[in-house]
C-alpha positions as CSV (number, residue, x, y, z in Angstrom):
1,E,-0.8,-20.4,-1.9
2,K,-4.1,-20.4,-3.7
3,P,-5.2,-23.1,-5.6
4,A,-4.7,-23.0,-9.4
5,D,-7.9,-24.3,-10.3
6,G,-9.1,-21.2,-12.5
7,Y,-11.5,-20.0,-9.5
8,Y,-8.9,-18.0,-7.7
9,I,-8.1,-14.8,-9.6
10,G,-6.3,-11.9,-8.8
11,L,-6.2,-8.0,-9.7
12,I,-3.3,-6.6,-10.2
13,H,-1.6,-2.8,-11.4
14,E,1.6,-1.3,-11.9
15,G,2.0,-0.9,-7.9
16,L,3.0,-4.1,-8.1
17,V,6.1,-4.0,-10.0
18,V,7.1,-0.7,-8.6
19,A,6.5,-2.5,-5.0
20,H,8.8,-5.7,-6.0
21,H,11.9,-3.1,-7.6
22,A,11.7,-1.3,-3.7
23,G,12.1,-4.2,-2.0
24,V,8.6,-4.0,-0.4
25,T,7.3,-7.8,-1.8
26,E,9.2,-10.5,-3.8
27,L,6.2,-10.8,-5.6
28,N,6.2,-9.4,-9.4
29,Y,3.8,-9.5,-12.4
30,D,5.5,-12.8,-13.8
31,S,4.7,-14.3,-10.4
32,F,1.7,-15.1,-11.7
33,I,-0.1,-15.9,-15.2
34,P,-1.0,-12.4,-16.7
35,I,-4.3,-12.9,-18.6
36,A,-5.8,-9.5,-20.0
37,N,-5.6,-5.5,-18.8
38,M,-9.3,-4.4,-18.4
39,T,-9.1,-0.9,-17.2
40,D,-7.3,2.1,-17.9
41,T,-6.6,5.0,-16.0
42,P,-4.6,7.8,-17.9
43,Q,-2.0,10.3,-16.5
44,W,-1.3,13.8,-17.4
45,L,1.9,15.9,-16.2
46,A,0.5,18.8,-14.1
47,A,2.3,21.7,-13.4
48,Y,1.7,24.7,-11.0
49,A,0.3,27.9,-12.9
50,D,2.8,30.0,-12.2
51,A,5.5,27.2,-13.2
52,P,8.0,28.9,-15.4
53,Y,7.1,26.8,-18.8
54,D,4.0,26.7,-20.5
55,T,4.7,23.8,-22.4
56,I,6.2,20.4,-22.5
57,E,9.2,21.0,-24.3
58,E,9.5,24.5,-22.3
59,F,9.8,22.0,-19.0
60,Y,12.5,19.9,-20.7
61,A,14.6,22.5,-21.4
62,Y,14.1,23.7,-17.6
63,A,14.5,20.5,-16.0
64,Q,17.7,20.1,-17.8
65,A,19.0,23.0,-17.3
66,N,18.0,23.1,-13.9
67,P,19.3,19.7,-12.2
68,G,17.0,19.0,-8.5
69,K,15.2,22.2,-9.0
70,V,11.7,21.0,-10.1
71,N,9.6,20.2,-6.7
72,F,8.1,17.1,-8.4
73,G,5.1,15.3,-5.8
74,M,4.9,11.5,-5.7
75,T,4.3,9.0,-3.1
76,L,7.2,7.1,-1.7
77,K,8.0,3.6,-3.2
78,G,4.8,4.2,-5.2
79,V,4.0,4.5,-8.9
80,A,4.3,8.5,-9.0
81,H,8.1,7.5,-6.8
82,A,8.6,5.5,-10.3
83,W,7.3,7.7,-12.7
84,G,8.9,11.0,-11.1
85,A,12.7,9.1,-11.1
86,S,11.9,7.5,-14.9
87,M,11.4,10.9,-16.4
88,A,14.2,12.3,-14.9
89,E,16.4,9.5,-15.8
90,Q,15.3,9.9,-19.7
91,L,15.8,13.6,-19.1
92,G,19.0,13.4,-18.3
93,T,18.6,15.3,-15.1
94,E,17.5,14.8,-11.5
95,F,14.3,15.8,-9.9
96,N,13.7,16.8,-6.2
97,L,11.0,14.2,-5.2
98,I,8.7,15.3,-2.6
99,P,6.5,12.5,-0.7
100,Y,2.8,13.3,0.1
101,E,0.6,10.1,1.1
102,G,-2.0,10.3,-1.9
103,T,-3.1,11.9,-5.2
104,G,-5.3,14.3,-3.2
105,D,-2.8,15.5,-0.7
106,R,-0.3,15.9,-4.2
107,I,-2.7,17.6,-5.9
108,K,-3.5,20.5,-3.1
109,A,0.3,20.8,-2.8
110,L,0.2,21.3,-6.8
111,A,-2.3,23.7,-6.6
112,G,-0.7,25.4,-3.6
113,G,2.4,26.1,-5.4
114,F,4.3,23.7,-2.5
115,I,5.8,21.2,-5.2
116,D,6.0,22.3,-9.4
117,V,4.8,19.3,-11.3
118,T,3.5,15.9,-10.7
119,V,1.4,12.7,-12.7
120,T,-2.1,12.7,-12.0
121,D,-5.3,11.6,-13.5
122,Y,-7.3,13.7,-15.2
123,A,-10.7,13.8,-12.8
124,S,-8.2,14.8,-9.8
125,V,-7.3,17.8,-11.4
126,V,-9.6,19.2,-14.0
127,Q,-11.5,21.9,-11.5
128,F,-8.3,23.4,-10.5
129,V,-7.0,23.6,-14.5
130,E,-10.2,25.5,-15.2
131,N,-9.9,27.4,-12.4
132,G,-6.2,28.3,-13.1
133,D,-4.5,26.8,-10.5
134,L,-2.8,24.1,-12.4
135,K,-1.9,24.0,-15.9
136,L,-1.0,20.7,-17.7
137,L,1.6,19.6,-20.1
138,A,1.3,16.5,-21.5
139,V,-1.1,13.1,-21.6
140,C,1.2,10.4,-20.8
141,T,-0.6,7.7,-22.8
142,E,0.5,6.2,-26.1
143,E,-2.1,8.2,-27.8
144,R,-3.4,11.7,-27.5
145,N,-6.4,11.7,-24.7
146,P,-9.9,13.1,-26.7
147,A,-10.1,15.0,-23.4
148,T,-6.8,17.4,-24.3
149,P,-6.9,16.9,-28.0
150,D,-4.3,19.2,-28.2
151,L,-1.7,18.2,-25.7
152,P,0.9,15.9,-26.8
153,T,1.9,12.8,-25.4
154,L,5.6,12.2,-23.7
155,I,6.3,9.7,-26.3
156,E,5.4,11.9,-29.2
157,T,7.9,14.3,-27.6
158,G,11.1,11.9,-27.8
159,Y,10.6,9.7,-24.9
160,D,9.6,6.1,-24.5
161,L,7.4,7.2,-21.3
162,V,3.8,5.9,-20.8
163,F,2.6,6.4,-16.9
164,S,-1.1,5.2,-16.3
165,V,-2.7,2.9,-13.9
166,R,-3.9,-0.1,-15.6
167,R,-5.9,-3.1,-14.0
168,G,-5.6,-6.7,-15.2
169,I,-6.4,-10.1,-14.2
170,V,-3.8,-13.1,-13.0
171,V,-3.9,-16.2,-12.0
172,P,-1.3,-18.8,-10.0
173,L,1.1,-20.1,-12.0
174,E,0.3,-23.3,-11.9
175,T,-3.3,-22.8,-13.8
176,P,-3.6,-25.1,-16.8
177,D,-4.1,-23.4,-19.8
178,E,-7.4,-24.4,-20.7
179,I,-8.5,-22.7,-17.6
180,V,-6.2,-19.7,-18.8
181,E,-8.0,-20.2,-22.1
182,V,-11.6,-20.0,-21.0
183,L,-11.1,-16.9,-18.8
184,A,-8.8,-15.2,-21.4
185,K,-12.7,-15.3,-23.1
186,A,-14.5,-14.7,-20.8
187,L,-12.5,-11.6,-20.4
188,A,-12.5,-10.3,-23.9
189,D,-16.4,-10.6,-23.7
190,T,-16.5,-8.5,-20.9
191,A,-14.5,-5.8,-21.9
192,A,-16.4,-5.8,-25.1
193,D,-19.5,-5.3,-23.0
194,P,-21.4,-1.8,-23.4
195,E,-22.3,-2.2,-19.8
196,F,-19.3,-2.7,-18.4
197,V,-17.9,0.2,-20.2
198,T,-20.5,2.3,-18.9
199,D,-20.1,1.4,-15.7
200,L,-16.4,2.5,-15.8
201,A,-17.1,5.2,-17.5
202,N,-19.1,6.3,-14.4
203,M,-16.4,6.1,-12.0
204,Q,-14.3,7.8,-14.6
205,I,-12.1,4.9,-15.6
206,D,-11.4,4.0,-19.1
207,T,-11.9,0.4,-20.2
208,L,-8.6,-1.0,-22.1
209,Y,-8.0,-4.7,-23.4
210,L,-5.0,-6.0,-23.9
211,D,-5.1,-9.3,-24.6
212,Q,-2.3,-11.9,-22.4
213,T,0.4,-11.3,-25.2
214,Q,-0.1,-7.4,-25.6
215,Y,-0.8,-7.3,-21.4
216,I,2.8,-9.3,-20.8
217,N,4.8,-6.8,-23.2
218,Y,3.4,-4.0,-21.6
219,M,3.9,-5.0,-18.1
220,S,7.9,-6.4,-18.9
221,T,8.8,-3.2,-20.8
222,L,7.4,-1.5,-17.2
223,D,9.6,-4.0,-15.4
224,T,12.4,-3.0,-17.2
225,N,12.0,0.8,-17.1
226,T,11.6,0.3,-13.5
227,A,14.4,-2.2,-12.8
228,A,16.5,0.9,-14.0
229,I,15.4,3.2,-11.4
230,A,15.2,0.6,-8.9
231,S,18.4,2.2,-6.3
232,Q,16.2,5.6,-6.4
233,L,13.2,3.4,-4.6
234,Q,14.7,2.2,-2.0
């Protein structure tokens, strides 16, 4: 327990919600006061180059016609595990979820054809896509991404799915409102600082400022979607 005095702040992302529903921790996003989201690492659905689908619609059709046949790379009890299970749930099918230690291992497996699809950030796959080892089927954010303007989102193809790694600032539950307001103002100012934006961009991370209401809405939806597939995370 840390003092709720505004000097102890925390950083969380989607992994906390997944870990909660996987039974790894009792803590969840609402074990704290979320103040604002600050960063975003958007994700794409990537496929092995020789996979028998070239568009997201063809992938949906294949996955629905072949339950359990799509080998989906993920990290056990991690965010990518929840992404795979959530997508299968909404498609009304099953994936063969195959665990790897991290993103790097998953991408190598995908490029080698050991798995069929995975969800990943752009920086991790762009070289493989340019080499022809992988292909991208969709971007997994609310809007299309400038890096791949021709690729649709999962939302525009009919599914309420957003896969991203977003890092936000939280404080202990007992933190007084006036302190929360001071921190909220400071975070809003920071997110608008060109130097902050540039420093993040140099690390392949986008700035995505969501105020308290927007951030809580995002995390609440994520929590609901993750709860729906919690049994598959055990």
